[in-house]
C-alpha positions as CSV (number, residue, x, y, z in Angstrom):
1,M,99.8,135.1,111.9
2,N,102.6,132.4,111.5
3,F,103.3,129.0,113.2
4,N,105.0,130.3,116.1
5,E,103.0,133.2,116.7
6,I,99.7,131.1,116.7
7,K,101.8,128.5,118.7
8,E,102.3,131.0,121.5
9,K,98.2,132.2,121.4
10,V,97.5,128.3,121.5
11,K,100.1,127.9,124.5
12,G,98.1,130.8,126.5
13,I,94.8,129.2,125.9
14,L,95.2,125.8,126.4
15,P,95.8,124.2,129.7
16,E,99.1,122.7,130.4
17,K,98.5,119.0,129.6
18,R,96.2,120.3,127.1
19,Y,99.0,122.0,125.7
20,E,101.7,119.0,126.2
21,H,99.1,116.7,124.2
22,T,99.1,119.1,121.5
23,L,102.8,119.5,120.9
24,R,102.8,115.6,120.7
25,V,99.8,115.4,118.0
26,V,102.0,118.0,116.0
27,D,105.2,115.7,116.2
28,T,102.8,112.6,115.3
29,A,101.2,114.4,112.2
30,V,104.3,116.0,110.8
31,M,105.6,112.4,111.1
32,L,102.4,110.7,109.7
33,A,102.6,113.7,106.6
34,E,105.9,112.9,106.0
35,R,105.3,109.1,105.9
36,F,102.4,109.5,103.3
37,G,103.3,112.2,101.3
38,A,100.8,114.9,103.1
39,N,101.7,118.5,103.3
40,V,103.6,118.6,106.3
41,E,102.9,122.7,106.9
42,K,99.4,121.8,107.1
43,A,99.4,118.9,109.3
44,R,101.3,120.7,111.8
45,L,98.9,123.3,111.6
46,A,95.6,121.4,112.0
47,A,97.6,119.4,114.7
48,L,98.4,122.7,116.5
49,L,94.8,124.1,116.6
50,H,92.6,120.7,116.9
51,D,91.8,120.8,120.3
52,I,91.8,124.7,120.5
53,C,88.0,125.1,121.8
54,K,88.6,121.4,124.2
55,P,88.7,124.1,127.1
56,M,85.6,126.3,125.7
57,D,82.4,126.0,128.1
58,E,79.5,123.8,126.7
59,V,76.8,126.7,126.7
60,L,79.3,128.8,124.5
61,M,80.0,125.7,121.8
62,K,76.7,125.3,121.4
63,K,75.9,129.0,120.7
64,Y,79.1,128.7,117.8
65,V,76.6,125.7,116.5
66,V,73.6,127.8,116.1
67,K,75.5,131.0,115.2
68,Y,77.7,129.1,112.4
69,N,74.8,126.8,111.2
70,L,76.7,123.8,112.1
71,D,75.2,120.3,112.3
72,I,72.0,121.4,114.5
73,K,72.5,117.7,115.5
74,L,75.8,118.5,117.4
75,L,73.6,120.1,120.1
76,D,72.6,116.9,121.5
77,Y,76.2,115.5,122.1
78,P,78.8,116.8,124.8
79,T,82.0,119.2,124.2
80,E,84.1,115.8,123.5
81,V,81.9,115.9,120.0
82,L,81.4,119.7,119.8
83,H,85.0,120.9,120.0
84,G,86.1,120.1,117.1
85,P,83.2,121.2,114.8
86,V,83.2,124.6,117.2
87,A,87.3,124.8,116.7
88,S,86.7,124.6,112.6
89,V,85.1,127.8,112.6
90,Y,86.7,129.7,115.8
91,I,90.5,129.4,113.9
92,E,88.7,131.5,111.1
93,K,88.0,134.3,113.5
94,E,90.8,134.1,115.7
95,F,93.3,132.5,114.0
96,D,92.7,133.5,110.3
97,V,92.9,130.0,108.9
98,Q,91.1,130.2,105.8
99,D,92.6,127.0,104.3
100,E,89.1,124.0,104.0
101,E,91.4,121.3,104.3
102,I,92.8,122.2,107.7
103,K,89.3,123.5,108.7
104,M,87.8,119.7,107.8
105,A,90.5,117.8,109.3
106,I,89.9,120.1,112.9
107,F,86.1,118.9,112.2
108,S,86.1,115.2,111.9
109,H,89.4,115.0,114.4
110,T,87.2,113.2,116.9
111,F,84.6,111.4,115.0
112,G,85.9,111.0,111.4
113,R,83.7,110.8,108.3
114,K,83.3,108.9,105.1
115,H,85.8,109.6,101.8
116,M,88.5,111.8,104.3
117,S,90.8,113.4,102.9
118,L,94.7,112.4,103.5
119,L,94.8,115.2,106.0
120,E,91.7,114.7,107.7
121,K,93.0,110.7,108.1
122,I,96.6,111.9,109.6
123,I,95.2,114.4,112.2
124,F,92.5,111.7,113.3
125,I,95.7,109.1,113.7
126,A,97.7,111.8,115.3
127,D,95.2,112.5,118.1
128,Y,94.7,108.7,118.6
129,I,98.2,107.5,118.8
130,E,100.2,110.4,120.3
131,P,102.9,108.3,122.2
132,Q,101.3,109.3,125.8
133,R,97.6,108.0,125.1
134,K,96.6,105.4,127.8
135,H,94.1,103.4,125.9
136,P,95.1,99.7,125.4
137,H,94.8,99.9,121.9
138,L,97.8,102.4,121.5
139,K,100.4,99.4,120.4
140,E,98.4,97.9,117.6
141,V,97.1,101.3,115.7
142,T,100.6,103.0,116.0
143,E,102.1,99.7,114.4
144,V,99.6,99.6,111.6
145,A,99.9,103.4,110.8
146,E,103.3,102.2,109.7
147,Y,101.9,101.5,106.8
148,D,98.4,101.5,106.2
149,L,97.0,104.9,107.2
150,D,93.6,103.8,106.3
151,E,93.4,100.6,108.5
152,A,94.3,102.6,110.8
153,V,91.5,104.5,110.8
154,R,89.3,101.5,110.8
155,L,90.9,100.4,113.8
156,A,90.5,103.6,115.9
157,A,86.9,104.4,114.7
158,K,86.1,100.6,115.9
159,Y,87.7,100.7,118.9
160,T,86.2,104.3,119.6
161,L,82.9,102.9,118.9
162,V,83.3,100.2,121.7
163,Y,84.5,102.5,124.3
164,L,81.3,104.5,123.7
165,I,79.2,101.6,123.6
166,D,80.2,100.1,126.9
167,N,80.4,103.7,128.6
168,D,76.6,104.2,127.2
169,E,77.8,107.3,125.2
170,R,75.7,108.7,122.5
171,I,77.7,107.9,118.8
172,Y,77.7,111.0,116.8
173,P,76.5,109.2,113.5
174,P,79.5,110.2,111.1
175,L,81.9,107.9,113.2
176,L,79.6,105.1,112.6
177,K,79.5,105.8,108.7
178,C,83.5,106.3,109.0
179,Y,84.1,102.5,110.5
180,N,81.5,101.0,107.8
181,Y,83.0,102.8,105.2
182,Y,86.7,101.8,106.3
183,N,85.6,98.3,107.3
184,I,84.9,97.3,103.9
185,K,87.3,98.3,101.2
186,N,89.6,96.7,98.3
187,Y,93.2,96.3,98.5
188,Q,95.8,95.6,95.7
189,V,97.9,92.6,96.4
190,G,100.5,91.9,93.4
191,F,101.8,88.5,92.5
192,K,104.1,86.9,90.1
193,E,103.3,86.3,86.4
194,K,103.6,82.8,86.7
195,N,101.0,82.5,89.6
196,K,98.5,84.7,87.4
197,E,97.2,81.4,85.9
198,K,97.0,79.4,88.6
199,I,94.9,81.8,90.1
200,L,92.9,82.2,87.5
201,S,92.3,78.4,87.7
202,G,91.5,78.1,91.1
203,E,95.0,76.3,91.7
204,K,96.4,78.7,94.0
205,I,94.4,79.6,96.9
206,I,97.0,81.0,99.5
207,T,100.1,83.4,100.0
208,I,102.0,83.9,102.6
209,R,103.4,87.6,103.3
210,N,104.8,89.5,106.3
211,K,102.5,91.9,108.0
212,S,103.0,94.9,105.8
213,E,100.9,92.9,103.2
214,A,98.4,90.6,105.7
215,H,96.5,93.3,107.7
216,F,93.3,92.0,105.9
217,K,90.4,90.0,107.5
218,K,87.7,87.3,106.1
219,G,85.7,89.0,103.8
220,D,87.9,91.4,102.3
221,V,88.1,91.8,98.8
222,L,91.6,91.6,97.1
223,E,92.7,93.3,93.6
224,A,94.9,90.7,92.0
225,I,98.0,92.3,89.9
226,T,100.9,91.2,88.6
227,Y,104.1,92.9,90.3
228,D,105.6,93.6,87.1
229,D,102.4,95.2,85.4
230,R,103.0,98.9,85.5
231,T,99.8,99.7,84.5
232,K,98.4,98.0,87.6
233,T,95.8,95.9,85.5
234,V,93.8,93.9,87.7
235,F,93.2,90.1,86.7
236,A,91.3,89.1,89.0
237,T,89.1,89.6,92.3
238,L,89.8,87.5,95.2
239,E,88.0,87.6,98.9
240,V,89.8,86.5,101.6
241,E,88.1,83.6,103.8
242,L,90.6,83.2,106.0
243,V,94.2,85.1,108.0
244,K,96.3,82.9,110.3
245,A,99.6,84.1,111.8
246,V,102.6,81.3,111.5
247,T,106.1,81.2,111.9
248,R,108.5,79.8,109.3
249,D,109.4,77.0,111.2
250,K,105.8,75.8,111.6
251,L,104.9,75.8,108.0
252,N,104.1,72.3,107.0
253,D,103.8,70.4,103.7
254,R,100.2,71.1,102.9
255,Y,101.4,75.2,102.6
256,A,104.7,74.2,100.3
257,K,102.3,71.9,98.0
258,Y,100.1,74.8,97.5
259,Y,103.5,76.6,96.4
260,G,105.0,73.6,94.1
261,V,108.0,73.1,96.5
262,S,109.3,71.5,99.3
263,R,108.3,72.2,102.9
264,E,112.9,73.1,102.9
265,E,112.3,75.0,99.7
266,L,109.2,77.5,101.2
267,I,111.0,78.1,104.1
268,E,114.0,79.1,102.5
269,K,112.0,81.0,100.1
270,L,110.5,82.9,102.3
271,A,113.4,83.5,104.8
272,T,115.2,85.3,101.6
273,R,111.8,87.5,101.1
274,Y,111.7,88.6,104.3
275,P,114.7,88.1,106.0
276,E,113.8,90.1,109.3
277,D,110.2,88.5,109.7
278,D,109.8,85.2,111.5
279,E,106.0,85.6,112.0
280,L,104.3,85.2,108.8
281,Y,100.5,85.4,107.6
282,V,98.9,82.6,105.4
283,I,96.5,84.4,103.5
284,M,93.7,81.6,101.8
285,F,91.2,83.2,99.2
286,R,89.1,82.4,97.1
287,L,88.7,83.9,93.1
288,I,85.1,85.6,92.9
289,K,86.1,87.4,89.5
290,K,88.0,87.2,86.5
């Protein structure tokens, strides 16, 4: 069964609004796959089938859980949790989809898990940020997904948890494990070679970046490398102590002092480096390992 044949079958199964949502998720998943170097065809197919069991009766879903030896704890959860795992076995039986990566991406698309594959993360986020979603965090997570898929996963998991707690809903444990895993991660950050010794001596404790390099929070661990080191050898481990948004005109002499230049020189330097970004981010850190 080719993609178009599957698409026609899906259209006949899903209600109109659910089908339209599915097509938007397909488009978003393809965009993310192209952006982050994933298999586009797998992303397209997984997105097309991710909600195929959403209209299924809850009793029938639970029969699938038992019959196909899915996590027995799923029986304690509603269809919002059940439909992904059930679909992961349903698509094999009804659409002859054997690919384990696609099945796992569909399985976990509503709650995530630790150590997700690239395809899993793409389907998880594509479902969360398709452009007609109505949740209040759509813009934020969509923007973050332009440059950091893991951080987008963390935010989506966080906001899903908050929503479930606020609505007194039960939380399927993999969602909490997903949040915990992606909430504590290491990032590699590049510095010029001339700053290496200043960082190692503790003389340099701040850096100023644009949003693509400043998606950190207090407590994150940064692995410092030099830009010209092709082996990406980590020369120091840093812990973030503060991340503060600042416009170029608000940069003061104190920030300039850390860079060893005047305020005017710092503003000019950052304008050259980030010509399209007026809002920048001051990242203060401490050396925790040489």
